C-alpha positions as CSV (number, residue, x, y, z in Angstrom):
1,X,0.1,0.0,0.2
2,X,1.3,3.3,-0.9
3,X,2.6,5.6,2.0
4,X,0.5,8.6,1.0
5,X,-2.5,6.8,1.8
6,X,-1.4,7.3,5.5
7,X,-0.4,10.7,5.6
8,X,-3.9,11.9,6.0
9,X,-4.3,9.9,9.3
10,X,-0.6,9.7,10.9
11,X,-2.0,9.7,14.2
12,X,-4.8,7.4,13.5
13,X,-8.5,7.7,12.6
14,X,-11.2,9.5,14.4
15,X,-13.6,6.8,15.6
16,X,-16.5,9.0,14.9
17,X,-15.7,8.8,11.1
18,X,-16.0,5.0,11.2
19,X,-19.5,4.0,9.7
20,X,-21.7,2.4,12.6
21,X,-24.3,-0.2,12.1
22,X,-27.6,-0.3,14.4
23,X,-28.3,-3.5,16.4
24,X,-32.3,-4.0,16.9
25,X,-32.0,-2.6,20.4
26,X,-30.9,0.6,18.8
27,X,-27.3,0.3,20.0
28,X,-24.5,1.3,17.8
29,X,-21.8,-1.1,16.6
30,X,-18.6,0.0,14.8
31,X,-19.0,-0.9,11.1
32,X,-15.1,-2.3,11.1
33,X,-13.8,-4.4,13.8
34,X,-10.4,-6.1,14.8
35,X,-10.5,-9.8,14.5
36,X,-8.2,-11.8,17.0
37,X,-8.0,-15.3,15.7
38,X,-4.3,-15.8,14.9
39,X,-5.1,-18.8,12.5
40,X,-2.4,-21.0,14.5
41,X,0.3,-18.7,13.5
42,X,0.5,-16.1,15.9
43,X,1.5,-15.7,19.6
44,X,-1.0,-14.4,21.9
45,X,1.2,-11.6,23.0
46,X,1.5,-10.5,19.5
47,X,-2.3,-10.6,19.1
48,X,-2.8,-8.5,22.5
49,X,-0.3,-5.8,21.1
50,X,-2.3,-5.8,17.8
51,X,-5.2,-5.0,19.8
52,X,-3.3,-2.2,21.5
53,X,-2.1,-0.8,18.3
54,X,-5.7,-1.0,17.2
55,X,-7.0,1.1,19.9
56,X,-4.5,3.7,19.4
57,X,-5.4,4.1,15.8
58,X,-8.9,4.4,16.3
59,X,-10.6,0.8,16.4
60,X,-13.4,0.4,19.1
61,X,-14.7,-2.6,17.9
62,X,-12.5,-6.0,19.1
63,X,-13.7,-9.3,18.1
64,X,-12.6,-12.1,20.7
65,X,-13.3,-15.6,21.5
66,X,-12.5,-18.2,24.3
67,X,-11.1,-20.6,22.4
68,X,-8.6,-18.4,20.6
69,X,-6.6,-18.8,24.1
70,X,-5.6,-15.2,24.0
71,X,-8.4,-13.4,25.8
72,X,-6.2,-13.0,29.1
73,X,-3.6,-11.0,27.2
74,X,-6.0,-9.0,25.5
75,X,-7.6,-8.0,28.7
76,X,-4.3,-6.7,29.6
77,X,-4.6,-4.5,26.4
78,X,-8.2,-3.3,26.9
79,X,-7.3,-2.4,30.8
80,X,-4.3,-0.4,29.7
81,X,-6.5,1.6,27.2
82,X,-9.2,2.3,29.6
83,X,-6.4,3.5,32.1
84,X,-5.0,5.9,29.1
85,X,-8.6,7.5,28.7
86,X,-10.7,5.1,26.7
87,X,-14.1,4.8,28.2
88,X,-15.7,1.4,28.5
89,X,-18.8,2.5,26.8
90,X,-16.7,3.7,23.8
91,X,-15.6,0.1,23.1
92,X,-17.7,-2.6,21.6
93,X,-16.3,-5.9,22.6
94,X,-17.5,-9.2,21.3
95,X,-16.7,-12.8,22.6
96,X,-17.6,-16.2,21.7
97,X,-19.3,-19.5,23.8
98,X,-17.0,-22.4,22.4
99,X,-18.4,-25.6,21.6
100,X,-17.5,-27.6,24.6
101,X,-19.3,-25.1,27.0
102,X,-22.8,-25.6,25.4
103,X,-25.7,-26.5,27.8
104,X,-27.1,-25.9,31.4
105,X,-24.5,-23.8,33.5
106,X,-21.5,-24.1,31.3
107,X,-22.8,-20.9,29.6
108,X,-22.4,-19.0,32.7
109,X,-19.0,-20.4,33.5
110,X,-18.0,-19.7,30.2
111,X,-18.9,-16.1,30.1
112,X,-17.6,-15.5,33.6
113,X,-14.3,-16.5,32.6
114,X,-14.2,-14.7,29.6
115,X,-15.0,-11.6,31.5
116,X,-12.4,-12.2,34.2
117,X,-10.0,-12.9,31.5
118,X,-10.9,-9.6,29.5
119,X,-11.3,-7.6,32.8
120,X,-14.6,-6.4,32.0
121,X,-17.9,-6.3,33.7
122,X,-20.0,-6.8,30.8
123,X,-19.8,-8.0,27.1
124,X,-21.4,-5.7,24.2
125,X,-21.9,-8.9,22.3
126,X,-21.8,-12.7,23.1
127,X,-22.2,-15.2,20.3
128,X,-22.6,-19.1,20.1
129,X,-19.4,-19.8,18.2
130,X,-20.7,-22.8,16.4
131,X,-24.2,-24.4,16.3
132,X,-22.9,-27.7,17.5
133,X,-21.2,-29.0,20.7
134,X,-18.8,-30.8,18.7
135,X,-15.2,-30.1,19.9
136,X,-11.8,-29.9,18.6
137,X,-8.4,-29.2,20.4
138,X,-6.4,-26.1,19.0
139,X,-4.1,-26.9,16.2
140,X,-5.7,-30.2,14.9
141,X,-5.6,-31.5,11.4
142,X,-8.4,-31.6,9.0
143,X,-9.0,-35.2,9.6
144,X,-9.6,-34.7,13.5
145,X,-13.1,-36.0,15.0
146,X,-14.8,-35.6,18.1
147,X,-16.2,-39.2,19.0
148,X,-19.2,-37.4,20.6
149,X,-19.7,-35.1,17.7
150,X,-23.3,-34.7,16.4
151,X,-25.7,-33.1,13.8
152,X,-27.4,-29.8,15.0
153,X,-30.4,-30.6,17.3
154,X,-32.4,-27.7,17.7
155,X,-33.8,-28.5,21.3
156,X,-30.1,-28.5,22.5
157,X,-29.3,-25.7,20.8
158,X,-32.2,-23.7,22.4
159,X,-31.3,-25.0,25.7
160,X,-27.9,-23.2,25.3
161,X,-29.7,-20.0,23.9
162,X,-31.9,-19.9,27.0
163,X,-28.5,-19.7,28.9
164,X,-27.5,-16.9,26.7
165,X,-30.7,-15.0,27.5
166,X,-30.2,-15.5,31.0
167,X,-26.8,-13.5,30.7
168,X,-28.6,-10.8,29.1
169,X,-31.1,-10.8,32.1
170,X,-28.2,-10.8,34.5
171,X,-26.7,-7.9,32.9
172,X,-23.4,-10.0,32.4
173,X,-24.1,-9.3,28.4
174,X,-25.8,-6.4,26.5
175,X,-26.5,-8.7,23.3
176,X,-26.5,-12.2,22.4
177,X,-26.1,-13.8,18.8
178,X,-25.3,-16.5,16.7
179,X,-22.4,-17.5,14.3
180,X,-21.7,-20.1,11.5
181,X,-25.5,-20.6,11.1
182,X,-27.5,-21.3,8.0
183,X,-30.9,-19.9,7.1
184,X,-32.7,-23.4,7.8
185,X,-31.3,-23.0,11.3
186,X,-32.0,-19.4,12.0
187,X,-35.5,-20.1,10.9
188,X,-36.0,-22.3,13.8
189,X,-33.9,-20.1,16.2
190,X,-35.8,-16.9,15.5
191,X,-39.4,-18.8,15.8
192,X,-38.4,-19.9,19.4
193,X,-36.0,-17.1,21.0
194,X,-37.1,-14.9,23.9
195,X,-34.2,-12.4,22.9
196,X,-33.7,-11.7,19.3
197,X,-30.2,-12.7,18.1
198,X,-28.8,-9.2,17.5
199,X,-25.7,-10.3,14.9
200,X,-24.6,-13.4,12.9
201,X,-21.0,-13.9,12.6
202,X,-20.3,-15.6,9.0
203,X,-17.5,-16.1,6.5
204,X,-18.1,-13.1,3.9
205,X,-15.6,-11.9,1.3
206,X,-15.9,-11.3,-2.7
207,X,-15.5,-15.0,-3.6
208,X,-18.0,-16.1,-0.9
209,X,-20.9,-13.5,-0.8
210,X,-23.5,-15.8,1.0
211,X,-26.2,-13.3,-0.7
212,X,-29.2,-15.4,0.3
213,X,-28.0,-15.6,4.1
214,X,-26.7,-12.0,4.2
215,X,-30.2,-10.5,2.7
216,X,-32.1,-13.0,5.4
217,X,-30.1,-11.6,8.1
218,X,-30.9,-8.1,7.2
219,X,-34.4,-8.8,6.5
220,X,-34.6,-10.2,9.8
221,X,-32.9,-7.1,11.8
222,X,-29.9,-9.4,12.4
223,X,-26.5,-7.6,11.8
224,X,-24.0,-9.6,9.6
225,X,-20.6,-9.7,10.7
226,X,-17.9,-11.0,8.4
227,X,-15.2,-13.2,9.3
228,X,-12.2,-13.8,6.4
229,X,-13.1,-10.4,4.7
230,X,-10.1,-10.7,2.6
231,X,-10.2,-14.2,2.1
232,X,-7.9,-15.5,5.2
233,X,-4.6,-16.2,3.2
234,X,-3.1,-17.3,6.7
235,X,-5.9,-19.7,7.7
236,X,-5.1,-23.1,9.1
237,X,-3.9,-26.0,6.9
238,X,-6.9,-27.7,7.9
239,X,-9.2,-25.2,6.1
240,X,-7.1,-25.4,2.9
241,X,-8.4,-27.2,-0.2
242,X,-7.0,-27.6,-3.9
243,X,-10.0,-25.5,-5.5
244,X,-10.1,-22.5,-3.0
245,X,-9.6,-19.3,-4.8
246,X,-7.9,-16.2,-3.8
247,X,-9.9,-12.9,-3.5
248,X,-7.1,-10.3,-3.6
249,X,-5.6,-12.1,-7.0
250,X,-9.1,-11.6,-8.9
251,X,-8.6,-9.3,-11.7
252,X,-11.6,-7.1,-10.7
253,X,-10.2,-6.4,-7.1
254,X,-6.8,-5.9,-8.6
255,X,-7.9,-3.3,-11.1
256,X,-9.9,-1.4,-8.6
257,X,-6.7,-1.6,-6.2
258,X,-4.4,-0.3,-8.9
259,X,-7.0,2.7,-9.4
260,X,-7.0,3.6,-5.7
261,X,-3.4,2.8,-5.3
262,X,-3.9,0.5,-2.4
263,X,-3.4,-3.5,-1.7
264,X,-6.1,-5.5,-3.0
265,X,-7.2,-6.3,0.6
266,X,-8.2,-2.8,1.0
267,X,-10.6,-3.3,-1.8
268,X,-12.2,-6.4,0.0
269,X,-12.9,-4.5,3.0
270,X,-14.2,-1.3,1.4
271,X,-16.6,-3.7,-0.4
272,X,-17.7,-5.2,3.0
273,X,-18.4,-1.9,4.4
274,X,-20.2,-0.5,1.6
275,X,-22.2,-3.3,1.1
276,X,-23.6,-3.4,4.7
277,X,-21.7,-5.9,6.6
278,X,-19.1,-5.7,9.3
279,X,-15.9,-6.9,8.5
280,X,-13.3,-7.9,10.9
281,X,-9.9,-8.2,9.5
282,X,-7.0,-9.6,11.3
283,X,-3.3,-8.1,11.4
284,X,-0.4,-7.7,13.8
285,X,1.3,-5.1,11.5
286,X,0.1,-1.5,12.5
287,X,0.0,-0.1,9.0
288,X,-2.2,-2.8,7.9
289,X,-4.3,-2.4,11.1
290,X,-4.8,1.4,10.2
291,X,-5.4,0.9,6.6
292,X,-8.1,-1.4,7.3
293,X,-10.0,1.1,9.2
294,X,-8.9,4.3,7.3
295,X,-10.3,2.7,4.2
296,X,-13.8,2.8,5.6
297,X,-13.7,6.5,6.0
298,X,-12.4,7.5,2.3
299,X,-12.3,6.6,-1.3
300,X,-15.3,4.7,-1.7
301,X,-15.9,2.5,-4.3
302,X,-18.1,3.7,-7.3
303,X,-21.5,2.0,-8.0
304,X,-19.8,0.3,-11.2
305,X,-17.1,-1.3,-9.0
306,X,-19.8,-2.5,-6.2
307,X,-21.4,-4.1,-9.1
308,X,-18.4,-5.5,-10.6
309,X,-17.2,-7.3,-7.3
310,X,-21.1,-8.5,-7.0
311,X,-20.4,-10.6,-10.2
312,X,-17.0,-12.2,-9.2
313,X,-19.0,-14.2,-6.4
314,X,-17.2,-18.1,-6.7
315,X,-19.2,-19.4,-4.0
316,X,-16.0,-20.5,-2.4
317,X,-16.2,-21.3,1.4
318,X,-12.8,-21.3,2.8
319,X,-13.7,-22.3,6.7
320,X,-15.4,-25.6,5.7
321,X,-15.4,-27.0,9.2
322,X,-14.5,-30.6,8.6
323,X,-13.3,-30.9,12.1
324,X,-16.9,-30.7,13.4
325,X,-18.4,-33.8,11.3
326,X,-20.1,-36.4,13.2
327,X,-20.3,-40.1,12.4
328,X,-22.4,-40.8,9.4
329,X,-22.0,-37.4,8.0
330,X,-21.3,-37.4,4.0
331,X,-18.8,-34.6,4.1
332,X,-18.4,-30.8,5.3
333,X,-21.3,-29.8,3.0
334,X,-23.6,-31.5,5.7
335,X,-22.7,-28.6,8.1
336,X,-24.1,-26.0,5.9
337,X,-27.6,-27.1,4.8
338,X,-26.7,-26.4,1.1
339,X,-30.1,-27.9,-0.1
340,X,-32.0,-25.7,2.8
341,X,-32.7,-28.5,5.0
342,X,-31.0,-29.2,8.4
343,X,-29.0,-32.7,8.0
344,X,-29.5,-35.2,10.6
345,X,-27.6,-38.1,11.9
């Protein structure tokens, strides 16, 4: 990325200039966040330092998860930021319930540990990370399987959701939401919830636009949060297959990047923001962190460029989730209800 792109923001970006989305409660959520999944490649301390850098350049939205194994260090970064003058209410902090903590009682324990690790009294958003209790340890290979893995069981999911709702009732969490869901699953959840899901976190990038699910979320007042916004070039080996495509090498993306004088990744983030989802790019490089936020405030893509990117969807899911498969499942597509029907054992 060209250095002059940063000269207008040498001291960072004014958080007030970053686009905001509105949750169903009327609360605002910054339209760009920092992801904190290190893809098994980054030390937890490096990620905690990235959070420090992100807040210093204007980020106010940090996306965490207990399974990432770094919340205790991120908590130090958040605490330092608040000690230096950032008010808690200026921050929007998300975390996620990991698969092995579904069910009665464990949800509260998991949230309590996250709050302790992050040194916070409440979370702005707490997500059910995956709709299955299927577990895998950090760093496992694509063939790893939980012998107790099961397909989606709606009654069990709702038992977990009831505990999530209790967190809101107790004031420990301001909003709750879903992640890695499908329309078929969300239809059941929306039918049965007491507290509406505020957001759904999902894989979203130019080569995997998930238009039907994206529109479903918007139509049902669920904010779509997009992980892998630039195609996750450093995703774990277990999530790589021979037919995967590379968003940042697409000729349409490269051409727009050349016009703007930026890295193609910036074009992917701009597209996400202008489309209406919240991208949560990850980086430990301060210049990249700054650029990923700055790009949401200047040099918008033209209508023609947005239409051109709309036309390059390859339906290329990168995070396929093979490690969550259960005995009897055909392949990773069973996780995603691609025929509109929930796959069962």
